[in-house]
N, CA, C and O of each residue as an XYZ file, in Angstrom:
908
protein
N       1.781     13.996    -31.336
C       1.030     14.529    -29.816
C       2.601     14.460    -29.103
O       3.434     13.554    -29.060
N       2.592     15.785    -28.596
C       3.090     16.626    -27.699
C       3.924     15.459    -26.232
O       3.091     14.595    -25.958
N       4.787     15.342    -25.649
C       4.537     14.586    -24.478
C       4.096     15.168    -23.617
O       3.900     14.368    -22.702
N       3.793     16.180    -23.331
C       3.436     17.054    -21.933
C       1.841     16.637    -22.264
O       1.177     16.200    -21.323
N       1.319     16.746    -23.374
C       0.022     16.299    -23.567
C      -0.285     14.909    -23.420
O      -1.176     14.577    -22.638
N       0.348     14.060    -24.078
C       0.298     12.528    -23.631
C       0.278     11.943    -22.074
O      -0.474     11.084    -21.612
N       1.235     12.605    -21.480
C       1.219     12.362    -19.807
C       0.309     12.597    -19.103
O      -0.114     12.069    -18.074
N      -0.128     13.782    -19.948
C      -1.611     14.412    -19.094
C      -3.431     12.973    -19.376
O      -4.487     12.671    -18.822
N      -2.607     12.635    -20.582
C      -3.837     11.929    -21.281
C      -3.841     10.461    -20.570
O      -4.764      9.647    -20.612
N      -2.200     10.274    -19.704
C      -1.725      8.583    -19.419
C      -2.360      8.781    -17.793
O      -2.941      7.871    -17.203
N      -2.131     10.106    -17.233
C      -2.060     10.591    -15.864
C      -3.668     10.525    -15.693
O      -4.142     11.087    -14.705
N      -4.249     10.084    -16.303
C      -6.044     10.386    -15.365
C      -6.362      9.244    -14.842
O      -5.782      8.170    -15.003
N      -7.613      9.547    -13.989
C      -8.047      8.362    -13.212
C      -8.823      7.178    -13.906
O      -9.999      7.519    -14.034
N      -8.674      6.338    -14.235
C      -9.276      4.969    -14.908
C      -9.973      3.910    -13.838
O      -9.420      3.693    -12.760
N     -10.777      3.492    -14.071
C     -11.466      2.770    -12.992
C     -10.868      1.716    -12.439
O     -10.068      1.073    -13.118
N     -11.103      1.407    -11.326
C      -9.808      0.136    -10.393
C     -10.327     -0.217     -9.310
O     -11.290      0.385     -8.834
N      -9.840     -1.123     -8.816
C     -10.552     -2.769     -8.409
C      -9.644     -2.114     -7.007
O      -8.848     -1.179     -6.923
N     -10.211     -3.133     -5.951
C      -9.776     -3.416     -4.686
C      -9.048     -4.983     -4.151
O      -9.453     -6.118     -4.406
N      -8.219     -4.691     -3.587
C      -7.722     -6.504     -3.426
C      -7.117     -6.339     -1.905
O      -6.632     -5.259     -1.567
N      -7.172     -7.562     -0.917
C      -6.479     -7.593      0.141
C      -4.773     -7.216      0.306
O      -4.027     -8.156      0.035
N      -4.222     -6.125      0.661
C      -3.013     -5.984      0.747
C      -2.366     -6.637      2.097
O      -1.212     -7.060      2.160
N      -2.946     -6.642      2.754
C      -2.093     -7.137      4.477
C      -2.922     -7.958      5.190
O      -3.970     -8.258      4.619
N      -2.794     -8.264      5.947
C      -3.245     -9.099      7.487
C      -2.143     -9.188      8.512
O      -0.950     -9.492      8.525
N      -3.397     -8.650      9.670
C      -2.507     -8.161     10.885
C      -1.910     -9.473     11.280
O      -2.418    -10.592     11.217
N      -0.198     -8.944     11.888
C       0.165    -10.080     12.359
C      -0.574    -10.723     13.291
O      -1.059    -11.844     13.132
N      -0.694     -9.944     14.417
C      -1.569    -10.293     15.516
C      -3.093    -11.078     15.674
O      -3.864    -11.342     16.596
N      -3.038    -11.265     14.317
C      -4.719    -12.006     14.306
C      -4.629    -13.425     14.489
O      -4.227    -14.090     13.534
N      -4.951    -14.021     15.608
C      -4.869    -15.283     16.310
C      -6.648    -16.123     15.555
O      -6.764    -17.307     15.240
N      -7.386    -15.409     15.492
C      -8.398    -15.959     15.375
C      -9.439    -15.465     14.374
O      -9.617    -14.247     14.347
N      -9.961    -16.028     13.768
C     -10.462    -15.607     12.093
C     -12.339    -15.034     12.524
O     -13.163    -14.469     11.806
N     -12.435    -15.519     14.030
C     -13.956    -14.972     14.289
C     -13.436    -13.689     14.809
O     -14.284    -12.813     14.978
N     -11.852    -13.324     15.179
C     -11.574    -11.858     15.970
C     -12.157    -10.785     15.541
O     -11.596    -10.347     14.536
N     -13.101    -10.143     15.903
C     -14.090     -9.215     14.904
C     -13.164     -7.491     15.220
O     -13.468     -6.510     14.541
N     -11.939     -7.408     16.457
C     -11.268     -6.357     16.641
C     -10.232     -6.369     15.506
O      -9.801     -5.284     15.114
N      -9.666     -7.860     14.776
C      -8.684     -7.281     13.850
C      -9.011     -6.838     11.985
O      -9.671     -7.645     11.330
N      -8.664     -5.978     11.531
C      -8.845     -5.727      9.997
C      -8.078     -5.810      9.288
O      -6.937     -5.578      9.687
N      -8.280     -6.175      7.903
C      -7.431     -6.115      6.544
C      -7.160     -5.255      6.349
O      -7.738     -4.349      6.950
N      -6.226     -4.954      5.497
C      -5.959     -3.383      4.719
C      -6.332     -4.098      3.290
O      -6.006     -5.239      2.961
N      -7.134     -3.107      2.480
C      -7.700     -3.014      1.567
C      -6.843     -2.113      0.714
O      -6.681     -0.987      1.184
N      -6.215     -2.389     -0.524
C      -5.671     -1.532     -1.367
C      -6.178     -1.135     -2.579
O      -6.049     -2.136     -3.284
N      -6.677     -0.269     -3.239
C      -6.978      0.114     -4.497
C      -5.673     -0.282     -5.763
O      -4.508      0.112     -5.720
N      -6.296     -1.158     -6.831
C      -5.433     -1.422     -8.043
C      -5.671     -1.581     -9.174
O      -6.846     -1.774     -9.486
N      -4.886     -1.563     -9.953
C      -5.054     -1.714    -11.831
C      -4.298     -3.171    -12.183
O      -3.251     -3.567    -11.670
N      -4.897     -3.685    -12.932
C      -4.024     -4.846    -13.468
C      -3.294     -4.440    -14.750
O      -3.354     -3.308    -15.230
N      -2.257     -5.963    -15.512
C      -1.695     -5.412    -16.733
C      -2.619     -4.670    -17.763
O      -2.279     -3.642    -18.349
N      -4.304     -5.556    -17.980
C      -4.700     -5.198    -18.998
C      -5.439     -3.635    -18.922
O      -5.463     -2.939    -19.937
N      -6.020     -3.167    -17.668
C      -5.976     -1.967    -17.475
C      -5.364     -0.383    -17.961
O      -5.780      0.745    -18.222
N      -3.702     -1.396    -17.857
C      -2.875     -0.250    -18.774
C      -2.321     -0.474    -20.071
O      -1.461      0.266    -20.549
N      -2.743     -1.372    -20.595
C      -2.812     -1.823    -22.212
C      -4.212     -1.080    -22.393
O      -4.210     -0.312    -23.355
N      -4.894     -1.116    -21.985
C      -6.418     -0.507    -23.031
C      -5.970      1.268    -22.616
O      -6.354      2.023    -23.509
N      -5.355      1.890    -21.616
C      -5.387      3.226    -21.802
C      -3.711      3.470    -22.809
O      -3.644      4.465    -23.530
N      -2.903      2.820    -22.766
C      -1.703      3.034    -23.578
C      -2.435      3.111    -25.169
O      -2.062      3.962    -25.978
N      -3.909      1.745    -25.607
C      -4.142      1.494    -26.807
C      -5.303      2.562    -27.250
O      -5.419      2.740    -28.462
N      -5.916      3.073    -26.633
C      -6.848      4.109    -26.392
C      -5.830      5.623    -26.711
O      -6.467      6.537    -27.234
N      -4.769      5.821    -26.507
C      -3.947      7.016    -26.451
C      -2.732      7.185    -27.083
O      -2.253      8.319    -27.053
N      -2.031      6.167    -27.739
C      -0.834      6.270    -27.948
C      -0.474      5.297    -29.018
O      -1.241      4.357    -29.224
N       0.706      5.438    -29.777
C       1.384      3.920    -30.269
C       2.314      3.530    -29.464
O       2.946      4.457    -28.958
N       2.657      2.370    -29.132
C       3.052      1.541    -28.121
C       3.778      0.435    -28.280
O       3.292     -0.270    -29.164
N       4.884     -0.083    -27.720
C       5.024     -1.264    -27.567
C       6.112     -1.789    -26.184
O       6.339     -0.889    -25.374
N       6.766     -3.152    -25.894
C       6.885     -3.194    -24.625
C       8.051     -4.032    -24.709
O       8.203     -4.529    -25.825
N       9.042     -4.373    -23.725
C      10.408     -5.622    -24.396
C      10.638     -5.770    -22.793
O      10.527     -5.049    -21.801
N      11.044     -7.187    -23.109
C      11.789     -7.713    -21.435
C      13.009     -8.282    -21.862
O      13.240     -8.749    -22.977
N      14.281     -8.161    -20.253
C      14.859     -8.675    -20.308
C      15.982     -8.571    -18.907
O      15.923     -7.638    -18.106
N      16.680     -9.362    -18.833
C      17.102     -9.975    -17.349
C      18.113     -8.760    -16.911
O      18.866     -7.954    -17.457
N      17.795     -9.018    -15.963
C      19.621     -8.323    -15.085
C      19.588     -8.975    -13.861
O      18.762     -8.590    -13.034
N      20.314     -9.869    -13.601
C      20.918    -10.719    -12.454
C      19.736    -11.784    -11.945
O      19.644    -12.165    -10.778
N      18.870    -12.186    -13.003
C      17.729    -12.933    -12.728
C      16.490    -12.218    -12.487
O      15.418    -12.778    -12.257
N      16.725    -10.569    -12.566
C      14.994     -9.657    -12.200
C      14.690     -9.809    -13.615
O      15.541    -10.094    -14.458
N      13.525     -9.623    -13.843
C      13.026     -9.207    -15.231
C      12.610     -7.712    -14.854
O      12.010     -7.272    -13.874
N      13.152     -7.077    -16.002
C      12.901     -6.034    -16.391
C      12.042     -5.523    -17.567
O      12.567     -5.655    -18.672
N      10.900     -5.001    -17.531
C      10.416     -4.283    -18.414
C      10.162     -3.029    -19.129
O       9.597     -2.226    -18.387
N      10.411     -2.508    -20.480
C      10.943     -1.514    -20.851
C       9.498     -1.079    -22.327
O       9.328     -1.656    -23.401
N       8.702      0.159    -21.709
C       7.543      0.706    -21.780
C       8.039      1.705    -23.262
O       8.889      2.563    -23.023
N       7.679      1.633    -24.308
C       8.084      2.403    -25.416
C       6.872      3.478    -26.008
O       5.973      2.931    -26.647
N       6.813      4.552    -25.884
C       5.648      5.283    -26.596
C       6.550      6.324    -27.828
O       7.651      6.850    -27.669
N       5.701      6.381    -28.982
C       5.596      7.227    -29.561
C       5.732      8.343    -29.836
O       4.782      8.571    -30.584
N       6.297      9.227    -29.731
C       5.890     10.517    -29.448
C       6.826     11.592    -31.114
O       8.032     11.837    -31.116
N       6.010     11.945    -32.090
C       6.253     12.787    -33.324
C       6.500     10.997    -33.984
O       5.717     10.052    -34.074
N       8.139     11.176    -34.388
C       8.804     10.152    -34.971
C       9.958      9.572    -34.187
O      11.058      9.188    -34.583
N       9.540      9.599    -33.223
C      10.827      9.230    -31.935
C      10.176      8.355    -30.961
O       9.105      8.745    -30.494
N      10.704      7.119    -30.544
C      10.422      6.343    -29.548
C      10.997      6.846    -28.277
O      12.175      7.128    -28.059
N       9.985      6.914    -27.474
C      10.834      7.193    -25.746
C      10.669      5.853    -24.915
O       9.681      5.120    -24.960
N      11.522      5.708    -24.341
C      11.653      4.239    -23.715
C      11.833      4.685    -22.113
O      12.693      5.501    -21.785
N      10.733      3.926    -20.945
C      10.675      4.224    -19.732
C      10.918      2.765    -18.787
O       9.840      2.188    -18.650
N      11.710      2.266    -18.319
C      11.904      1.015    -17.645
C      11.716      0.727    -16.292
O      12.082      1.644    -15.557
N      11.101     -0.602    -15.531
C      11.327     -0.592    -14.226
C      10.955     -2.072    -13.932
O      10.494     -2.730    -14.865
N      11.133     -2.707    -12.594
C      11.764     -4.131    -12.693
C      10.655     -4.773    -12.306
O       9.766     -4.056    -11.846
N      10.389     -6.345    -12.385
C       9.461     -6.633    -11.608
C       9.873     -7.328    -10.027
O      11.036     -7.521     -9.670
N       8.664     -7.643     -9.204
C       8.971     -8.034     -7.796
C       9.162     -9.456     -8.144
O       9.207     -9.942     -9.274
N       9.271    -10.064     -6.977
C       9.232    -11.561     -6.759
C       8.045    -12.158     -6.164
O       7.628    -11.731     -5.088
N       7.418    -13.193     -6.831
C       5.953    -13.470     -6.114
C       6.331    -14.489     -5.005
O       7.510    -14.774     -4.795
N       5.264    -15.054     -4.268
C       5.321    -15.725     -3.631
C       6.341    -17.228     -3.945
O       6.198    -17.804     -5.024
N       7.197    -17.683     -3.056
C       8.286    -18.671     -3.220
C       7.473    -19.830     -3.408
O       7.955    -20.502     -4.320
N       6.190    -20.472     -2.814
C       5.540    -21.593     -3.167
C       4.736    -21.309     -4.422
O       3.752    -22.008     -4.665
N       5.120    -20.257     -5.290
C       3.972    -20.231     -7.047
C       5.106    -21.229     -7.473
O       6.214    -21.513     -7.019
N       4.315    -21.656     -8.593
C       4.705    -22.559     -9.181
C       5.576    -21.976    -10.427
O       4.981    -20.943    -10.734
N       6.787    -22.142    -11.369
C       7.875    -21.559    -12.002
C       6.977    -20.827    -13.421
O       7.459    -19.918    -14.096
N       5.430    -21.525    -13.707
C       5.125    -20.529    -14.812
C       4.436    -19.343    -14.101
O       4.478    -18.242    -14.651
N       3.787    -19.493    -12.884
C       3.464    -18.558    -12.449
C       4.207    -17.241    -12.207
O       3.843    -16.073    -12.346
N       5.581    -17.890    -11.726
C       6.423    -16.999    -11.353
C       6.873    -16.185    -12.502
O       7.186    -15.006    -12.332
N       6.924    -16.775    -13.714
C       7.452    -15.927    -14.936
C       6.146    -15.036    -15.127
O       6.220    -13.813    -15.015
N       5.132    -15.584    -15.374
C       4.017    -14.524    -15.602
C       3.877    -13.594    -14.556
O       3.353    -12.544    -14.925
N       4.206    -13.655    -13.272
C       4.023    -12.700    -12.059
C       5.414    -11.440    -12.280
O       5.163    -10.304    -11.877
N       6.372    -11.620    -12.712
C       7.367    -10.711    -13.045
C       7.118    -10.017    -13.921
O       7.150     -8.787    -13.875
N       6.752    -10.874    -15.120
C       6.533    -10.018    -16.471
C       5.707     -8.624    -15.946
O       6.004     -7.432    -15.867
N       4.732     -9.283    -15.692
C       3.115     -8.468    -15.371
C       3.654     -6.880    -14.229
O       3.379     -5.683    -14.155
N       4.447     -7.777    -13.608
C       4.734     -6.836    -12.434
C       5.739     -5.790    -12.884
O       5.579     -4.684    -12.367
N       6.782     -5.921    -13.775
C       7.642     -5.344    -14.284
C       6.743     -4.581    -15.543
O       7.192     -3.439    -15.639
N       6.005     -4.727    -16.209
C       4.922     -4.057    -17.502
C       4.561     -2.815    -16.787
O       4.732     -1.654    -17.162
N       3.721     -3.514    -15.051
C       3.048     -2.072    -14.492
C       3.648     -0.889    -14.011
O       3.205      0.259    -13.968
N       5.005     -1.478    -13.568
C       5.934     -0.659    -12.799
C       6.203      0.387    -13.809
O       5.998      1.593    -13.673
N       6.767     -0.325    -15.008
C       7.071      0.743    -16.126
C       6.023      1.785    -16.834
O       6.338      2.737    -17.548
N       4.826      1.415    -16.501
C       3.785      1.814    -16.718
C       3.390      3.425    -16.246
O       3.082      4.514    -16.730
N       3.626      2.765    -14.980
C       3.848      4.037    -13.635
C       4.542      4.999    -14.061
O       4.146      6.134    -13.796
N       5.944      4.799    -14.949
C       6.767      5.733    -14.802
C       6.395      6.625    -16.252
O       6.863      7.674    -16.694
N       5.509      5.852    -16.678
C       4.572      6.761    -17.276
C       3.282      7.633    -17.210
O       2.685      8.338    -18.024
N       3.119      7.331    -16.051
C       2.026      8.134    -14.990
C       0.694      6.974    -14.733
O      -0.238      7.015    -13.930
N       1.129      5.755    -15.985
C      -0.339      5.316    -15.647
C      -0.612      4.707    -14.221
O       0.234      3.999    -13.676
N      -1.787      4.998    -13.652
C      -2.203      4.695    -12.220
C      -1.542      5.159    -11.146
O      -1.907      4.765    -10.038
N      -0.436      6.089    -11.261
C      -0.458      7.280    -10.206
C      -1.172      7.759     -9.358
O      -0.819      8.317     -8.319
N      -2.446      7.533     -9.827
C      -3.552      8.415     -8.640
C      -3.729      7.174     -8.001
O      -4.427      7.421     -7.017
N      -3.521      6.207     -8.027
C      -3.867      4.992     -6.744
C      -3.075      5.549     -5.383
O      -3.533      5.410     -4.249
N      -1.892      6.162     -5.670
C      -1.289      6.341     -4.365
C      -1.556      7.450     -3.659
O      -0.858      7.839     -2.722
N      -3.200      8.355     -4.326
C      -3.892      9.122     -3.642
C      -4.828      8.342     -2.299
O      -5.012      8.737     -1.148
N      -5.274      7.166     -2.963
C      -6.091      6.530     -2.458
C      -6.053      5.875     -0.953
O      -5.004      5.354     -0.574
N      -7.498      5.914      0.122
C      -6.843      5.936      1.581
C      -7.178      4.077      1.349
O      -7.901      3.589      0.481
N      -6.557      3.484      2.203
C      -6.772      2.545      2.142
C      -8.228      2.007      3.097
O      -8.643      2.527      4.132
N      -8.701      1.026      2.492
C     -10.239      0.599      3.593
C      -9.720     -0.580      4.510
O      -9.051     -1.500      4.039
N      -9.966     -0.525      5.463
C      -9.965     -1.514      6.571
C     -11.432     -2.478      7.067
O     -12.457     -2.039      7.588
N     -11.080     -4.004      6.672
C     -12.407     -4.512      7.102
C     -12.205     -5.666      7.742
O     -11.264     -6.375      7.384
N     -12.783     -5.939      8.467
C     -13.416     -7.192      9.524
C     -13.054     -8.679      8.762
O     -13.354     -8.879      7.586
N     -12.572     -9.381      9.358
C     -12.961    -11.072      8.721
C     -14.313    -11.609      8.214
O     -14.704    -12.416      7.371
N     -14.890    -10.694      9.219
C     -16.704    -10.934      9.049
C     -17.207    -10.609      7.177
O     -17.513    -11.327      6.225
N     -17.030     -8.851      7.462
C     -16.962     -8.077      6.575
C     -16.304     -8.915      5.268
O     -17.097     -9.155      4.357
N     -15.141     -9.303      5.134
C     -14.301    -10.306      3.905
C     -15.107    -11.167      3.692
O     -15.910    -11.000      2.774
N     -15.136    -12.405      4.514
C     -16.022    -13.532      4.386
C     -16.918    -13.512      3.473
O     -16.790    -14.287      2.525
N     -18.151    -12.536      3.545
C     -19.079    -12.170      3.194
C     -19.231    -11.352      2.190
O     -20.337    -10.955      1.824
N     -17.781    -10.919      1.477
C     -17.862    -10.018     -0.058
C     -16.018    -10.149     -0.842
O     -15.362     -9.306     -1.453
N     -15.667    -11.722     -0.415
C     -14.635    -11.978     -0.914
C     -14.471    -12.182     -2.420
O     -13.380    -12.248     -2.985
N     -16.063    -12.306     -3.209
C     -16.215    -12.260     -4.615
C     -16.964    -10.895     -5.232
O     -17.466    -10.833     -6.355
N     -16.920     -9.643     -4.086
C     -17.165     -8.259     -4.802
C     -16.682     -7.386     -4.010
O     -17.272     -6.396     -3.578
N     -15.370     -7.787     -3.744
C     -14.684     -6.933     -2.666
C     -14.261     -5.320     -3.265
O     -14.039     -4.275     -2.654
N     -14.264     -5.616     -4.594
C     -14.439     -4.180     -5.091
C     -15.600     -3.038     -4.596
O     -15.340     -1.954     -4.074
N     -16.836     -3.529     -4.874
C     -18.171     -3.460     -4.647
C     -17.955     -2.691     -3.229
O     -18.027     -1.470     -3.085
N     -17.665     -3.681     -2.170
C     -18.176     -3.915     -0.531
C     -17.454     -2.586     -0.242
O     -18.089     -1.741      0.388
N     -15.959     -2.257     -0.706
C     -14.895     -1.132     -0.454
C     -15.223     -0.143     -1.004
O     -14.910      0.839     -0.331
N     -16.106      0.300     -2.656
C     -16.215      1.391     -2.753
C     -17.594      1.785     -2.046
O     -18.042      2.914     -2.249
N     -18.130      1.086     -1.404
C     -19.333      1.397     -0.249
C     -18.942      1.844      0.864
O     -19.573      2.701      1.483
N     -17.788      1.295      1.288
C     -17.244      1.815      2.960
C     -16.248      2.512      2.669
O     -15.289      2.038      3.279
N     -15.844      3.672      1.868
C     -14.716      4.605      2.054
C     -15.434      5.466      2.854
O     -16.588      5.839      2.645
N     -14.372      5.925      4.230
C     -15.026      6.726      4.866
C     -14.568      7.906      4.727
O     -13.348      7.936      4.886
N     -15.136      9.110      4.447
C     -14.237     10.492      5.003
C     -14.828     11.090      6.090
O     -15.831     11.788      5.941
N     -14.266     10.880      7.296
C     -14.768     11.372      8.494
C     -15.116     13.042      8.480
O     -14.229     13.868      8.269
N     -16.291     13.354      8.690
C     -16.808     14.898      9.319
C     -15.907     15.216     10.106
O     -15.131     16.028      9.603
N     -15.696     14.956     11.026
C     -15.453     15.475     12.367
C     -14.519     14.421     13.115
O     -14.840     13.238     12.992
N     -13.149     14.802     14.045
C     -12.427     13.943     14.521
C     -12.877     14.509     15.442
O     -13.323     15.610     15.767
N     -12.580     13.067     16.006
C     -13.133     12.466     17.668
C     -12.407     13.210     18.429
O     -11.280     13.565     18.082
N     -13.127     13.663     19.944
C     -11.524     13.800     20.770
C     -10.581     12.766     21.178
O     -10.903     11.613     21.464
N      -9.358     13.254     21.192
C      -8.459     11.758     21.480
C      -8.588     11.751     23.168
O      -8.908     12.790     23.746
N      -8.398     10.881     23.688
C      -7.868     10.232     24.989
C      -6.491     10.616     25.150
O      -5.612     10.231     24.379
N      -6.219     11.621     26.471
C      -4.931     11.383     27.268
C      -4.374     10.115     27.759
O      -3.177      9.863     27.902
N      -5.602      9.168     28.057
C      -5.272      8.026     28.709
C      -4.509      7.167     28.283
O      -4.519      6.835     27.097
N      -3.374      6.431     29.536
C      -2.409      5.713     29.269
C      -2.838      4.090     28.315
O      -3.534      3.244     28.876
N      -2.429      3.916     27.195
C      -3.005      2.908     26.939
C      -2.451      1.369     27.454
O      -1.483      1.219     28.200
N      -3.226      0.339     26.927
C      -2.375     -1.058     27.175
C      -0.728     -1.002     26.227
O      -0.387     -0.418     25.198
N      -0.255     -1.612     26.867
C       0.742     -1.930     26.036
C       0.263     -2.760     25.042
O       1.061     -2.680     24.108
N      -0.633     -3.513     24.771
C      -0.937     -4.205     23.555
C      -1.507     -3.035     22.458
O      -1.036     -2.913     21.327
N      -2.339     -2.402     22.870
C      -2.759     -1.595     22.196
C      -1.876     -0.224     21.869
O      -2.549      0.585     21.230
N      -1.165      0.010     22.022
C       0.230      0.835     21.666
C       1.071      0.238     20.807
O       1.346      0.763     19.728
N       1.590     -0.967     21.206
C       2.392     -1.495     20.187
C       1.412     -2.050     18.673
O       1.984     -2.267     17.604
N       0.136     -2.185     18.825
C      -1.049     -2.653     17.466
C      -0.714     -1.187     16.897
O      -0.561     -1.093     15.679
N      -0.605     -0.171     17.601
C      -0.484      1.104     16.503
C       0.814      0.987     16.031
O       0.907      1.034     14.805
N       1.927      0.837     16.708
C       2.914      0.744     16.226
C       3.249     -0.163     15.138
O       3.826      0.098     14.082
N       2.794     -1.272     15.567
C       3.219     -2.527     14.401
C       2.799     -2.251     13.215
O       3.237     -2.864     12.241
N       2.118     -1.533     13.134
C       1.033     -1.264     11.677
C       1.929     -0.069     11.072
O       1.974     -0.063      9.842
N       2.637      0.929     11.724
C       3.019      1.717     11.264
C       1.715      2.773     10.580
O       1.994      3.336      9.522
N       0.781      2.941     10.991
C      -0.555      3.338     11.295
C      -0.621      4.684     12.461
O      -1.788      5.056     12.584
N       0.020      5.211     13.033
C      -0.537      5.446     14.207
C      -1.152      6.882     13.553
O      -2.024      7.395     14.255
N      -0.838      7.549     12.386
C      -1.988      8.475     12.060
C      -3.573      8.330     12.462
O      -4.441      9.100     12.872
N      -3.495      6.946     12.131
C      -4.749      6.543     11.999
C      -6.193      6.501     13.621
O      -7.423      6.483     13.656
N      -4.947      6.503     14.806
C      -5.917      6.707     15.376
C      -6.201      8.189     16.101
O      -6.526      8.514     17.243
N      -5.983      8.754     15.155
C      -6.635     10.258     15.344
C      -8.176     10.450     14.860
O      -8.969     11.225     15.395
N      -8.467      9.580     13.715
C      -9.824      9.512     13.160
C     -10.515      8.200     14.020
O     -11.647      7.910     13.633
N     -10.155      7.658     14.755
C     -10.204      6.347     15.176
C     -11.178      6.613     16.190
O     -11.010      7.715     16.712
N     -12.266      5.870     16.691
C     -13.182      6.093     17.723
C     -12.400      5.711     19.166
O     -11.758      4.661     19.151
N     -12.411      6.283     20.072
C     -11.370      5.784     21.015
C     -10.047      5.841     21.030
O      -9.286      5.242     21.789
N      -9.766      6.648     20.090
C      -8.289      6.739     19.761
C      -7.647      7.087     21.109
O      -8.216      7.398     22.155
N      -6.459      6.978     20.879
C      -5.479      7.158     21.830
C      -4.405      8.490     21.435
O      -3.900      8.377     20.318
N      -4.106      9.412     22.022
C      -3.195     10.600     21.346
C      -1.491     10.058     21.301
O      -0.841      9.489     22.178
N      -1.209     10.361     20.323
C       0.645     10.089     19.988
C       1.243     10.138     21.893
O       1.823      9.278     22.556
N       0.723     11.672     22.293
C       1.584     11.592     23.321
C       1.249     10.387     24.327
O       2.191     10.042     25.041
N       0.291      9.846     24.448
C      -0.024      8.995     25.558
C       0.241      7.706     25.033
O       0.578      6.851     25.853
N       0.182      7.472     24.164
C       1.441      6.225     23.672
C       2.802      6.361     23.835
O       3.420      5.416     24.324
N       3.536      7.639     23.427
C       4.490      7.807     23.871
C       4.993      7.570     25.298
O       5.945      6.871     25.646
N       3.980      8.453     26.214
C       4.496      7.951     27.529
C       4.325      6.655     28.159
O       4.585      6.291     29.306
N       3.817      6.017     27.138
C       3.790      4.257     27.396
C       4.801      3.644     27.612
O       5.144      2.815     28.455
N       5.453      4.323     26.421
C       6.892      3.735     25.327
C       7.818      3.882     26.891
O       8.400      3.001     27.525
N       7.641      5.639     27.233
C       9.028      5.682     28.415
C       8.548      5.114     29.734
O       9.461      4.663     30.425
N       7.600      5.047     30.132
C       7.252      4.843     31.496
C       7.371      3.059     31.662
O       7.425      2.624     32.812
N       7.414      1.959     30.364
C       7.548      0.641     30.398
C       8.660     -0.184     29.548
O       8.752     -1.329     29.106
N       9.706      1.355     29.551
C      10.728      0.492     28.500
C      11.354     -0.579     29.029
O      12.158     -1.263     28.395
N      10.862     -0.875     30.772
C      11.858     -2.117     31.235
C      11.313     -3.781     30.353
O      11.985     -4.797     30.173
N       9.941     -3.501     29.980
C       8.994     -4.183     29.711
C       9.227     -4.635     27.792
O       8.873     -5.677     27.242
N       9.648     -3.911     27.418
C       9.314     -3.865     25.796
C      10.423     -3.732     24.847
O      10.184     -3.465     23.670
N      12.120     -3.970     25.454
C      13.032     -3.844     25.027
C      13.610     -2.252     25.122
O      12.757     -1.377     24.970
N      14.900     -1.859     25.346
C      15.317     -0.293     25.342
C      15.154     -0.256     23.879
O      14.262      0.525     23.548
N      15.856     -0.979     22.696
C      16.069     -0.205     21.587
C      14.359     -0.001     20.692
O      14.087      0.819     19.815
N      13.711     -0.757     21.132
C      12.284     -0.419     20.250
C      11.512      0.739     21.208
O      10.477      1.350     20.940
N      11.996      0.795     21.896
C      11.213      2.398     23.143
C      12.053      3.173     22.568
O      11.570      4.302     22.491
N      13.155      3.103     22.095
C      13.923      4.658     21.421
C      13.400      4.775     20.129
O      13.083      5.947     19.926
N      13.150      3.962     19.057
C      12.864      3.580     17.932
C      11.267      3.873     18.021
O      10.928      4.308     16.921
N      10.471      3.825     18.651
C       8.978      4.554     19.157
C       8.994      5.666     19.533
O       8.168      6.218     18.807
N       9.478      6.558     20.350
C       9.596      7.763     21.065
C      10.129      8.169     19.674
O       9.480      9.091     19.179
N      11.191      7.692     18.890
C      11.368      8.710     17.592
C      10.869      8.683     16.772
O      11.187      9.449     15.862
N       9.548      7.569     16.590
C       8.842      8.009     15.095
C       7.482      8.571     15.612
O       6.515      8.861     14.908
N       7.608      8.703     17.358
C       5.944      9.805     17.723
C       6.918     11.191     17.107
O       6.459     11.664     16.068
N       7.884     11.704     17.514
C       8.544     12.461     17.422
C       8.825     13.614     16.436
O       8.818     14.834     16.600
N       9.094     12.786     15.280
C      10.032     12.660     14.012
C       9.198     12.084     12.815
O       9.573     12.345     11.672
N       8.202     11.393     13.000
C       7.780     10.800     12.026
C       8.406      9.754     11.149
O       7.855      9.410     10.103
N       9.646      9.195     11.586
C       9.809      8.361     10.748
C      10.685      6.944     11.705
O      10.789      6.794     12.922
N      11.153      6.162     10.671
C      11.678      4.887     11.251
C      13.129      5.041     11.334
O      13.773      5.236     10.303
N      13.895      4.944     12.882
C      14.876      4.869     12.361
C      15.330      3.593     13.211
O      14.718      3.093     14.155
N      16.595      3.165     12.635
C      16.892      1.446     13.117
C      17.492      1.192     14.484
O      18.137      2.073     15.054
N      17.317      0.172     14.938
C      17.340      0.110     16.283
C      19.180      0.012     16.815
O      19.992     -0.470     16.026
N      19.654      0.553     18.271
C      20.690      0.584     18.178
C      21.194     -0.340     19.568
O      20.530     -0.341     20.604
N      22.444     -1.098     19.409
C      22.387     -2.391     20.062
C      23.632     -1.611     20.630
O      24.399     -0.809     20.097
N      23.566     -2.083     21.780
C      24.947     -1.680     22.693
C      25.893     -2.830     22.437
O      27.005     -2.843     22.964
């Protein structure tokens, strides 16, 4: 099989699941219905193995560089082995030793598979935001719940130019998700949040004001400048 044909087979969308990625830092009470948890689509190492098994001849190998686990995945193209590799991330510090080894190896394998285009379609999937109540009621069937609650807005609500409160403005900035305010009900425009930052810099720390305004104008995060 030619490499181009092989990559086309590996990059196809396969069944995926959903998991909680982040919880809001401002979330104080489990019963606060305003706070949303972020769910992301994912596949696990076994899913990667399944598509490799059904597509090509492959093998994997692991090695350490400065206490970081790397995996390289080799695929046989004609009579030649081609290798692509990546490093695994570190798990939670409270995890046991066996869990750490398993996590790093599995994560390194999945990341190496991404180099072969496996699972890259996941980066095109939107997040799903759920409340604590929804999560608590569906935590054992989160994939089914998220698949049934993916929202594709048919129209964009009219944005208000009313200046938001400080907590509302910082909420949008803190999650680095200002684009979401375009499709969220009763959303504030970017211009309104920018105006709030300009009007209230004495109460929000001047370097942060500059970071917020730069992000709203240019769409990139800069480092705060200290005097």
